[in-house]
N, C-alpha and C positions, 0 to 999 in steps of 0.2 A: 504493500500500500504506500502511495506517495503522501507522506504527511507534510512534506516541506512546502510544496507549491500548490496553489489552487488550480482548478480546471479553467478552461477558457472563459467561463462566466464568473470566475472569481469565487468559486465555492471550494471549501475544504469539507468534503463529505456534504452534510446538509447545512453547513454554516457558511456565511459570507454573502456574496452578491453585491448589487448596487441598488439600493432603494433611495432614490433621490428625487427632489423636485425637478420639474421639467427645465427650469431655468439653468440648472447645473449640468444637464446632459452634455452640452458642447464641451465644457471643461473636462468632465470626467471621461468622456469619450476620447478627447484629445490625449489625455494621460494614458488611457487604456491602450490606445493604438501605438503610442510612441515611447512609453517609459522604458521598456526592455531594450529597444533598439538604441536609445540614447545612453542609458546607464551601462550597457555592455560595450559601447563603442570604445575604441582605443584611446581617443583623445579625452573623453570623459574620464575614463579610468586612470589615465596618466595624471590628470589634474587632481582628481579625487584622492588617489593613493599618495601623491606628493603632499597634499594638505594633511592627510591623516598622519603621515610620518613626521613632517617638519613643523606643522602648526598645532595639531592635536597632541602629538607626543606618543603616538602608537609605535610599536606594540606596547600595551600596558603589561606590567609584570604579572606573572603567575607566582604568587608568593606562598611558600610552604609555611603555614601557621603552626610553628612548633609547640607553643604553649597551649593553644586551643586543641591541637591534636592530642597532646598529652592528657588534657582534661577529659576529652571525649573518647580516648582510646581508639583512635582511627587516624587516617592520613588526610588531613584537611589542607586543601589549597584554595587560596582566595584569588579570584580574577579581579585585579585592581582597576576597575573602571573609574573608581574615585580619583585616580591619578591623571585622567584625561584633562586637557584644557577645559575650563568651565566646571569641572568637578563631578561629572557623571557621564554615563554612556550616551546621553541625549545628543551630544555633538556629532556623533557618527552619522545619525540620520538627518539632523538639521543641515549640516554642511552639504550632504548628498542632495537633499531636496532643493536647497537654494541654488546649487549649481544646475540642477535639472530645470528649475524655474527660469533661470537666465537663458538657458538654451531654448526654452519655449517662448522667449520674448516677453516674459512678465516683468513688471517694474515694481510691483507692490506685493509684499509678503504679509500674510496674516497667520497667526498661530494661537493655540489655546495652551494654557499651562495650569497645573495644579500645584505641584511643589515648587514651581518656578524654574526648575532646571532646564526644561525644554524651552521655556521662554527666553532664558539667558542664552542658551545654545543658539536659538534662532536669531536673536538680536545680535549675537556675536558674528554669525555667518553673514547676516545682512550688512553689518558694519564693514566686514572684510570685503564683501563683494559689491557693496554700493547700492543696496536696495532699501526702499522704504519698509519699515517694519511696524506692525500693529499687533500687540499681544493682548488677548482676552483672558482675564483671570477672575475667578470668583472673589467677591468682596471679602469673604471670610479667609480665603487663602492669601489675599493681599496683606491682611493683618498678620497671619501666622507665619508668613514667609517674607517678611520685610527686607531682609538683606538681598534677596534675589530681585525684589521689585526695584530696589535702588540700583542694582547692577544693570538691569534692563534699561532703566532710564538713562544711566550714564553712557550706555552703548548707543543711545539715540532712538530707542524704541518708544512708542507710545503705549502705555499700559492702560487698558480700558476695563473698568470693573464690571463684572456680571452680577446684577443685583436681584435676579429672579430666583425662584426655587430655593435650593439649599445654599446658593451663592458659593458653590464649589466647582469642581472640575466639569461635571456634566453640563452645568449652566454656561460655563466658558465655551464649551464645544458648541452649544446651541447658538450663542452669540456669534461665534466665528463662522458658523455655517450661514447664518443670516447675512453677515457681511459679504460672504462669497457669492451668495445669490444676487446681491445688489451690485457687485463689482466683478462680473465674471471675466471680462476681457483682459483687464490689467493685472488681475490678482491670482496668486497661487496660494493655496491653503496648505501650510506645512503641518500636517497632522503628526502629533508627537508619539503616537503609539500604534500598535497593530490593530487599530479599529478603523471605522469609517467604511465608505463604499469602496469596492474594488476599483483601482488596484492598490489602494493605500496599505492594507494589511501586508500584501506581498512586497510592496516597495519598501516599507519600513523594515520588514524582516530581512530583506536582502542587504540593506545598509547596515543593519545591526549584526548580520551574520559574521562579520569580521571578528566578533568576540569568540565564537566557537572555533573559527578557523585558526585563530591564534592559540586557543587552549590546546588544540590537537598538536600544533607544531611545538608548543612549549613543553607539553607532557612527554612528547617523543624525546626531546632533548634531556629532560630531567629524569624520566624513569624508563625510557626505552620503548614506550608504547603510546599510541595516540589517544586511546580511549580510557577515560576514567571508569570507575564502577558506577558513580552517581554524579549527576549535575543537578544543582539546586539554584533556583532563582525566585525572586518575589514576582507576583503577578497582580497588576491592577488591570490596565488594558493589556499590558504584557510585552513591551518592546525589549526590555533587557533580557527577559526570559526567552523571547523568540530568538534573539541573537545568541543566547547561551545554548539553547537547545538545537538550533538550526542544523548544524552538521552532525548531530548525534541522533536525531529522531529516527533515522533509518538504520542505525547501528543497534541491533537487537540486544547486544550485551551491555549497553549503557542504560541504566535506570534513570528516569527523569522525574524530578520532584519540583512542584510549584507551591509556593507559599502565598496564600491570599490573606487579606486583612479581615480578621475576625471581629475587629472593633471591640465592643464590650461583651462579645459572645454571640455565636451564631443565632441563638434564640432570644437575644436581648432586644431585637428591633433596632439596634444600633450596630450595624455590621456592614461589611462590603465583600463578604465571602460568596461570590456569585455562583460558583459551582455547587455550593451547598444550598443556596436560596433561590437561584435563578431558574427560569423556564424559558422555552423557546420564544423569542420575540425579535422585533426590529428596533435597533437603537442607533442613532447617528449614521444611518445609511447602510447598515449591514445586519443580516440575520444571525443572531447568536444567542447565548444565554444572557438573560436580562433579569435583574431583580424588579419584579412588577406585581401589581395587584391582579386579581382575576380578570378585571376589565382592561388590563394593559397599561395602567398608570404606573410610571416609574416610581419605585420605592426609594426614598432618599437614603444614600449609603452613609456610613460613618467609619472613619478610621483616624487614628492619631496621626497617621502619615498622609499629607496632602496628595501625594502621588499615587496612593492606592485607593483613594476615596472616589471610586467610580462604580456605578451600578451595573456594569456589564463586564464582559471579557472578550478579547479579540477572538475572531472565528478560528484562527490557527489553534489557539489554546482550547477552545470549546470542543474542537475535533479531537485533540489529544485526550481530553477528559472523557468524551463519549466513547472513544475507542479503547479506553483504559491504557493508553500508551504512556500517560503521565499520572503520577500519584499527587493528589492535591491535599494540602493541609490548610486548616484555618488557624491563623495565629492571632491571638488577642493583643490588644494594646499593651497590657502590662507585660506580656511575654516578650514582645518586641523590645520594649524599654529595657527589660532585664538583660537581654542579649546585647543591646547596644553598649550598656555599661560594662558588661563582661568582656566584649572584644576590646574596648578601650583600655581596660585595666590589664588584660592579659597580653595584648599585642601592641598597645600604643597606637591604635587606629580608631578614630572616631567615625563610625559609619552613619550614613543617612538612615533615618527611621524606616524608609522603605526596605533597604538592604537588611536591616535588623530582623525583618520578618523571615527572610531566607535563613539567617543564622539560627533562628529559633527552632528550625526543623531538627537541629542537633539534640534538642531536649525531647523531641517527639518520636524519634526513630532510632533504633539501635543499629549501629554500624559495626562491622567486623574490624578487627585490628589492622588487617591488611587492605581494607577497602580504600580506594583512592576517591575522595569526595571533593568535587570542585564546587565552590559556592561563588556566585557572581556578587561581588561587592559593587553594586550598581552606582553608588554615589557617596560623597563624603558628607559628614554631619554638620558642617558649618551652618547650613540653613536651618538646622533643627536645634540650635543651641538654647533658644528660649524655652522650648519644651523640655530639653534635658535639664536645664537649670531648675525648672519648677519641680523636677522629680529627683533632684540630687539627694 
């Protein structure tokens, strides 16, 4: 089974597709027809790979976490996406999409952001490549991710608050889609996760797949084999996870684990654990698992981490879940916090709250002493210091 790429209509099994307003058909169709040809072309790849190396600072290290390994009696490697320029994996996709937008003749970039990392990455790419940048962000996220808002503004982006609904990530996506409908000719929407109408889930996964490509190369160098026993990543929409899983999903000997935001608990009414709570529905242009009421109204998600505070999951991940190719865990706020402090004190690395959900799997599952466990450390914790200080 091909887990990695969607079919010609953008479906991973029963999930995916493009459910969009008529006004957006020309944009989305243009992307569908041209994205692979452009991003696989020699000149695009030459520019993109050069920027990844000399601007972003890739390859990111694959770090053997000796103290963490000792505590959990297994072999733990951290893929250090937190060491990328701008502090997270988001730059891999933002740079790729802004380069693509330029080749499509677009002059204006819009983006949505929750934790702010995608907003910062998109603003960074726009500053570098000379495009106008507007970032939509939930009013609540603007308050809890103030350092990233300041960075976006310094980079020249306009930050527009989303004041409807829960005033978080899903509302920012709604506002960005509205903007795109009103400005289809000049504007490209840089979606930050493996969500949205086809081809976005595939486009974002391809740009993020550099993560698993490097893991394979680095493991070969370190332990003499390309495949770990386990790969673990946190999942909201799921872009860092898609990148971490991409080159392993067809490798049967690699077990895949996804960590979702349990919030205050799956049954608390304050959660974002979509695979536990979601049903088949359409959200932001694709068919996937969505947290919704019986009559299709989206249920407001909750997570301590702004980047996992999303009521759906990308179709790539919904398919992995449905086919039991990946094991999903729900990690509560307090469990993620505990693991953030643990990594900081054991390894001297302050992780993003999102990444801390992936680390918390270590408390939920027993690994063998010789298992090679790779965890994607998707971002650094600077943006979450206010939350950490409240819980010190």
